[in-house]
N, C-alpha and C positions, 0 to 999 in steps of 0.2 A: 741774361743771368748765366755765369760762368756756369759749365758742368764741373761738377765734384770728382768725373773720374780723369776725362782726359784734357780737363782746363779751356776747352774750347768757349770761347765769349759769347756765344749764339745760341739759344735753344728756343723751343716750338712748346707755347702751350697747347697742352693736349686737353685738359678739365681745368675749371674751377669752380669752386664751391665756396660757402660761407660754412667758417668755423668759430668754436668757440662760443657761442650763439650771437653771432654775427660780428664779433670784436675784433675777428682776424679772416682773411681769406689763405683757403688752402689750393695750392695750384700743383697740376703734375705736369710736369716738363718733359720733352723728348731733344737731346740733343743729334743734331742733323750728322754731327761728325763721326758719333761712335755709337749712335744709336740707343744708348742708354737711359733709361727713364729716372726722374727724383722728383722730389716733393717741395716747393719752399711754401713757406709761410710769409704773408704781408700783414702788418701790423701797425696801426696808426701810432706814429711817435709821438709821446705826449710830453708836454714841457713838466719839469719838477716844480712841485709847490713847496715852498718855504715855510715853516708856521713860524712865525716870531712870539717867542714867550713873553710872559709878563717880564721876567728878570731880563730879558735880551737876547735870551740863545736863541737858537735856529736851528730847528730841526725839519726832515722831510716831511711832507704831508705823509701817513700812515694813515689808509683806509680801514685797515685790521684793529687798530688802536681807536679809531673813532668809532666802531661800530661796538667796541668792547664798553667805552664809556656810554655810549646809547642803551646798549644792552642793560647796564646796571641800573639805569632809571626805566627801563621798560620791564624789568623782570616782572613776570607772572600778568604782563597786559597782553593787549592781542596788536603788539607793533613788531614790525619784520624789523630788527635794526640794522643787518645788513643791506636790506634794502634802503633804508633811510640814509646809510652811510655810500652806497654806492651812487643815490641821488644827489648827495652835498657833494660828493667827487666829480661827476657829469657837470654838476653847475660851476663849480671852479674851473673846471678845463674849457668849458664853452666862455667863460668869462677873459680868460686868457692870462690868468694873474698869476705873477710867479713866485710871490709871497703875501701871505695874509696873516695877521695878529690873531692869537689864539681867543681875543674878546670879539674879532668878528666872527670867526669860527664857531664860537660859542652861541654867537647870536643868529648865525645861518640854524644851527640845530635847532634854538628854541623855538625859530619860526617855522620849522618843518615839523616839530613834535606839536606844537599849538593847533596845527592842521588836523593832525592824527589823531591825538589821544592827550586830553588834556591835564589827566594825572600824571603821565609821562614828563610832559612838561614842566610839572610844578616839581618832580622829584628831580628832575636835571637842572632846572633853575635854583632848588636849593642849593646844589652841591656848587654850581657855577658862579652863581650870586654870592656866595657865601652867607647863607641867611645865617644869623648867630640865634636866634629866638624865635619864639612862638609868633610876636608882633612884625618879624621880618614877612613869616609865613602870611599871614593875617592880612598883610598890606598888600601882595602880590596878589592872593584870593579876590580880595575885593576889587583889585584893579581888573582883573579877569572878569569878575562880575558883570561888574560895570559896562565892559566892551560887550559882553553875552548879550547882557539884556538890551542896549543899544542894536542889534542885530536882529533881535528877535521881537518882531512887530504885535502890540500888546492886542488881547482878544478885547474887541468891542463888544459889548453887552446887546444884545437884540432887547428889542422893547417889544413885549408879547403881551 
């Protein structure tokens, strides 16, 4: 690492610590040439992800924008929208995709919300899937209800 004082290309690491909740590493260094100490930070270089909109436009993935959309669906619900958005961002970074359609991104959000809070899921789905009337809501609720019933085993009546 180049010394910011004398420009020497060599330095010695004195101390390393985790910073920003493990997102980076803070290193204290010392220049063997001039003896000055300085701090450097190492962060993981992430690949920018492009979101392809329905009309073909491309925007860079914005975790804050995603969190705001999730927050609207989760208003007054026990859901941490920032945590959901961070989880989705980590999932996208781990798959090493460079672009994703807004449709696929919406489905990922729905998958996460379905596991966390079904009411938030319905709220998000109503906007994302553009429910036009009460019948659209009812179809989605019936579909969810059928899946939920399949997961819950029926109670067997005991013969007393």
